[in-house]
C-alpha positions in Angstrom: 52.6 -46.9 -76.3 49.7 -44.6 -76.8 47.0 -44.9 -74.1 43.7 -44.2 -75.8 41.5 -44.6 -72.7 42.4 -45.2 -69.1 39.6 -45.6 -66.5 40.9 -46.5 -63.1 37.5 -46.8 -61.6 36.3 -49.3 -64.2 39.7 -51.0 -64.5 39.9 -50.4 -68.2 42.9 -49.5 -70.4 42.7 -49.2 -74.1 46.1 -48.9 -75.8 47.8 -48.7 -79.1 50.9 -50.9 -79.2 53.8 -49.1 -80.9 56.9 -51.2 -80.4 58.5 -54.2 -78.8 59.0 -52.3 -75.5 55.2 -52.1 -75.2 54.8 -55.8 -75.8 57.3 -56.6 -73.0 55.5 -54.3 -70.6 52.1 -55.7 -71.5 53.4 -59.2 -70.7 53.8 -58.0 -67.1 50.5 -56.1 -66.9 48.1 -58.6 -68.5 47.5 -61.5 -66.1 45.3 -64.6 -65.9 41.7 -63.6 -65.2 41.8 -60.3 -67.1 39.6 -59.6 -70.1 41.4 -58.6 -73.3 39.5 -57.3 -76.3 41.2 -57.0 -79.7 40.7 -57.4 -83.5 41.8 -60.8 -84.5 41.4 -63.5 -87.2 39.5 -66.7 -86.5 38.8 -69.8 -88.5 35.0 -70.4 -88.6 33.0 -73.2 -90.2 29.8 -72.0 -91.8 26.6 -73.8 -92.5 24.7 -73.9 -95.8 21.0 -73.0 -95.9 20.3 -76.7 -95.6 22.3 -76.9 -92.3 25.3 -78.7 -93.7 28.7 -77.6 -92.4 30.9 -76.1 -95.1 34.7 -75.9 -95.1 36.1 -73.3 -92.7 37.1 -69.8 -93.6 39.1 -67.2 -91.8 37.3 -64.0 -90.8 38.5 -60.8 -89.1 36.4 -60.1 -85.9 36.5 -58.4 -82.5 36.8 -61.0 -79.7 37.1 -60.7 -75.9 39.0 -63.4 -74.0 39.3 -64.2 -70.4 43.0 -64.6 -70.2 44.6 -67.9 -69.1 48.2 -67.4 -70.3 50.4 -64.6 -71.8 53.6 -65.4 -73.7 56.0 -62.8 -75.0 57.7 -63.9 -78.2 60.6 -61.4 -78.5 61.9 -63.0 -81.7 58.5 -63.0 -83.4 57.8 -59.5 -82.1 54.4 -60.4 -80.7 52.5 -61.2 -77.5 50.4 -64.3 -77.5 47.3 -63.9 -75.3 45.4 -67.2 -74.9 42.0 -67.7 -73.2 38.3 -68.5 -73.4 36.2 -66.4 -75.7 33.6 -64.6 -73.6 32.3 -62.1 -76.3 32.1 -62.7 -80.0 29.9 -61.7 -82.9 26.6 -63.7 -82.8 26.7 -64.6 -86.4 29.8 -66.8 -85.9 28.5 -70.0 -84.4 30.7 -71.9 -82.0 33.2 -69.1 -81.3 32.0 -68.0 -77.9 33.1 -70.4 -75.2 36.0 -71.8 -77.2 39.7 -71.2 -76.9 41.5 -68.6 -78.9 44.9 -66.9 -79.1 45.2 -63.2 -79.9 48.6 -62.2 -81.4 49.3 -58.7 -80.3 51.9 -56.9 -82.5 53.1 -53.3 -83.0 50.2 -51.5 -84.5 47.6 -53.5 -82.5 44.9 -51.8 -80.4 43.8 -53.8 -77.4 41.5 -53.2 -74.4 42.4 -54.7 -71.0 39.7 -55.0 -68.4 40.6 -55.8 -64.8 38.3 -56.6 -61.8 40.7 -54.3 -59.9 43.4 -52.0 -61.3 46.2 -51.8 -58.7 48.0 -48.5 -58.2 51.2 -49.9 -59.7 49.3 -51.0 -62.8 47.7 -47.6 -63.3 51.1 -45.9 -62.9 52.8 -48.3 -65.3 50.1 -47.7 -68.0 50.9 -44.0 -67.6 54.6 -44.5 -67.7 54.4 -46.5 -70.9 53.6 -43.3 -72.7 57.3 -42.4 -72.1 59.9 -44.6 -73.8 62.5 -46.3 -71.5 64.4 -47.6 -74.5 68.2 -47.4 -74.1 69.6 -45.6 -77.1 71.8 -47.3 -79.7 74.4 -45.4 -81.7 74.3 -46.1 -85.4 77.3 -45.5 -87.7 76.3 -45.9 -91.4 79.5 -45.8 -93.5 80.9 -46.5 -96.9 83.8 -45.1 -99.0 82.0 -41.9 -99.8 80.2 -40.8 -96.6 79.2 -41.7 -93.1 76.2 -40.8 -90.9 76.1 -41.0 -87.1 72.7 -41.3 -85.5 71.0 -42.4 -82.3 68.3 -45.1 -82.5 65.4 -44.3 -80.1 62.7 -46.9 -80.1 61.9 -47.4 -83.8 63.1 -44.0 -85.0 66.6 -42.4 -85.3 68.0 -38.9 -84.9 70.9 -38.0 -87.1 73.8 -36.2 -85.3 76.3 -35.8 -88.1 76.8 -36.5 -91.9 80.4 -36.7 -92.9 81.8 -36.8 -96.4 85.1 -38.6 -97.1 87.9 -37.5 -99.3 89.1 -41.0 -100.0 90.4 -41.3 -103.6 89.2 -44.0 -105.9 91.3 -46.8 -107.4 93.1 -44.4 -109.7 94.3 -42.3 -106.9 96.0 -44.7 -104.5 98.7 -42.3 -103.4 97.7 -40.8 -100.1 94.7 -43.1 -99.8 95.8 -44.4 -96.3 96.1 -40.9 -94.9 92.6 -39.9 -96.1 91.1 -43.1 -94.7 92.7 -42.3 -91.3 91.4 -38.8 -91.4 87.9 -40.0 -92.3 87.8 -42.6 -89.6 89.2 -40.2 -87.0 86.5 -37.7 -87.7 83.7 -40.2 -87.6 85.1 -41.8 -84.4 85.3 -38.3 -82.8 81.5 -37.8 -83.4 80.8 -41.2 -81.9 82.7 -40.4 -78.7 80.9 -37.1 -78.5 77.5 -38.8 -78.8 78.4 -41.5 -76.2 79.4 -38.7 -73.7 76.2 -36.8 -74.4 74.1 -39.8 -73.6 75.7 -40.5 -70.3 75.4 -44.3 -70.7 77.3 -47.0 -72.6 75.1 -47.8 -75.5 75.6 -50.4 -78.2 77.4 -49.0 -81.3 76.1 -50.6 -84.5 78.3 -50.0 -87.6 76.2 -50.3 -90.8 77.5 -50.5 -94.4 77.7 -52.6 -97.6 81.2 -54.1 -97.3 84.8 -53.4 -96.5 84.5 -50.0 -94.9 82.1 -51.0 -92.1 84.4 -53.8 -91.0 87.5 -51.6 -91.3 86.0 -48.7 -89.3 84.7 -51.1 -86.6 88.3 -52.4 -86.2 89.6 -48.8 -86.1 87.1 -47.7 -83.5 87.8 -50.8 -81.3 91.6 -50.2 -81.5 91.4 -46.5 -80.8 88.8 -46.8 -78.0 89.2 -50.3 -76.5 86.7 -49.4 -73.8 84.0 -49.6 -76.6 85.2 -52.8 -78.1 82.6 -55.0 -76.4 79.8 -52.7 -77.4 80.5 -52.7 -81.2 78.2 -54.7 -83.5 78.1 -54.9 -87.3 75.1 -54.9 -89.6 75.1 -55.2 -93.4 73.1 -52.9 -95.6 73.5 -51.9 -99.3 74.8 -48.3 -98.7 76.2 -46.0 -96.2 75.0 -42.6 -95.0 71.4 -41.7 -94.3 70.1 -44.1 -96.9 71.8 -46.9 -95.1 70.1 -45.9 -91.9 66.7 -45.8 -93.6 67.3 -49.3 -95.1 68.3 -50.8 -91.8 65.2 -49.4 -90.1 62.9 -50.4 -92.9 64.2 -53.9 -93.1 63.8 -54.6 -89.3 67.5 -55.6 -89.1 68.0 -53.3 -86.1 65.2 -55.0 -84.0 67.6 -57.5 -82.4 69.8 -54.8 -81.1 66.9 -53.4 -79.1 66.6 -56.7 -77.3 70.3 -56.9 -76.9 70.5 -53.4 -75.5 67.9 -54.3 -72.9 69.9 -57.4 -72.0 73.0 -55.3 -71.4 71.0 -52.8 -69.2 69.4 -55.6 -67.2 72.7 -57.4 -66.6 74.3 -54.2 -65.3 71.4 -53.7 -62.8 71.6 -57.3 -61.6 75.4 -57.3 -61.3 75.4 -54.0 -59.4 73.1 -55.5 -56.7 75.0 -58.8 -56.6 78.1 -56.8 -55.9 76.5 -55.5 -52.8 75.6 -59.0 -51.8 79.2 -60.1 -52.2 80.5 -57.1 -50.2 78.1 -57.9 -47.4 77.2 -54.2 -47.2 73.7 -54.9 -46.0 72.4 -52.9 -49.0 71.0 -55.9 -50.9 68.3 -58.5 -50.3 67.0 -61.5 -52.2 64.3 -64.1 -51.9 60.6 -63.5 -51.8 60.1 -63.6 -48.0 63.0 -61.3 -47.1 62.2 -58.8 -49.8 58.5 -58.8 -48.9 59.3 -58.0 -45.3 61.7 -55.1 -46.2 59.4 -53.6 -48.8 56.7 -53.2 -46.1 59.1 -51.0 -44.2 59.9 -48.7 -47.2 63.6 -49.4 -47.5 63.7 -50.9 -51.0 65.2 -48.5 -53.6 65.2 -50.8 -56.6 63.3 -54.1 -57.0 64.2 -56.6 -59.8 61.7 -59.4 -60.6 62.3 -62.2 -63.0 59.7 -62.8 -65.7 60.4 -66.5 -65.4 59.3 -66.3 -61.8 55.9 -64.8 -62.8 55.0 -68.0 -64.7 55.3 -70.0 -61.5 53.1 -67.8 -59.3 49.6 -69.0 -58.2 46.9 -66.5 -57.3 48.2 -66.1 -53.8 51.7 -65.5 -55.1 50.4 -62.8 -57.5 48.6 -61.1 -54.6 51.8 -61.1 -52.5 53.9 -59.8 -55.4 51.3 -57.0 -56.0 51.6 -55.9 -52.4 55.4 -55.9 -52.6 55.3 -53.8 -55.8 52.8 -51.4 -54.3 54.9 -50.9 -51.2 58.0 -50.3 -53.2 56.4 -47.8 -55.6 54.4 -46.0 -52.9 57.7 -45.2 -51.1 59.3 -43.9 -54.3 61.2 -47.0 -55.3 61.6 -48.4 -58.8 60.4 -51.8 -60.0 62.0 -53.5 -63.0 60.9 -56.8 -64.6 63.8 -58.8 -66.0 63.1 -60.7 -69.1 66.3 -61.3 -71.2 68.0 -64.7 -71.0 71.5 -63.8 -69.8 74.0 -65.2 -67.4 73.1 -62.4 -65.0 69.4 -63.4 -65.2 70.3 -67.0 -64.4 72.0 -65.7 -61.2 68.8 -63.8 -60.4 66.8 -67.0 -60.8 69.2 -68.9 -58.5 68.5 -66.3 -55.8 64.7 -66.9 -56.0 63.9 -64.6 -58.9 63.6 -61.5 -56.8 66.4 -59.1 -55.8 66.4 -55.7 -54.1 68.7 -52.8 -53.6 68.1 -51.0 -50.3 68.4 -47.3 -49.4 70.3 -48.2 -46.3 71.1 -51.3 -44.2 67.9 -52.3 -42.4 67.2 -53.8 -39.0 64.1 -55.5 -40.3 65.8 -58.7 -41.4 
């Protein structure tokens, strides 16, 4: 996300939305009561010179809404901001005071105005300039070549380009040996990249046909610890051209959501493990976490997006205070949005879960 203007005193943030990560974060930052201004399209009925109403037409226009609801459509890659129009071009009769939905997508510029911008909101707007996207390893492969790259947000960095020596149909002798050498070299680069990242990312194998499936099986058998992380995506060619095609077509977008789901599940399960051990390093439920956050012992706070939809104004104020307490004391706050089994466990515990710095007496 690119922050074009950030005025803490006036409570105004103007931002350029660059990817799905930004939409997910804006879902948390934009709340009922805020004003959102953006370029949108609206159906308007026009009058003739005689005053008769003509058939409606769609016009692009700048509108400002007082927000009533915000829905994040991760599959449609958009944020749906619905509310009452409070500012509209005067020449369009009947628009001001009516309901409208602004669809915010990558490439949109929106301005968010708040009566009060909380400290955590200000810091989050600033942090959005730095991507928190978990990398995805891409292996684009066919008979002739392979490219290994790392997907970061909506761009990729190529780590290696490897040519094969696999003979064609007329040279079947020794074919198996060359295939083994080719796969071994590509797999070696994948392992190096995984080690350099320091995390366990998804590994997406791209290609037009047989070789992508064959290599995925090879990688899974040689490195079984990666088997659950391997995914397959079909494109028309291997190498760098295959990477470009996958990125251009948008076929990689679902892996961004999946990668977030893996990351969020790990965070939840790590804290639940402390709950099961009875170590005193975990807390759950709004009341208990609220009490602990005020004493500065919360190291990591996980909040379910589903819980946000159920909060009234008093609940929002309580949550803000908890977040402010956690972040003021150097803790981290993560909003959990992916629908996973781990997220269901978080919901069952009240939608809020905390990892503590040390067992606390304030319980």
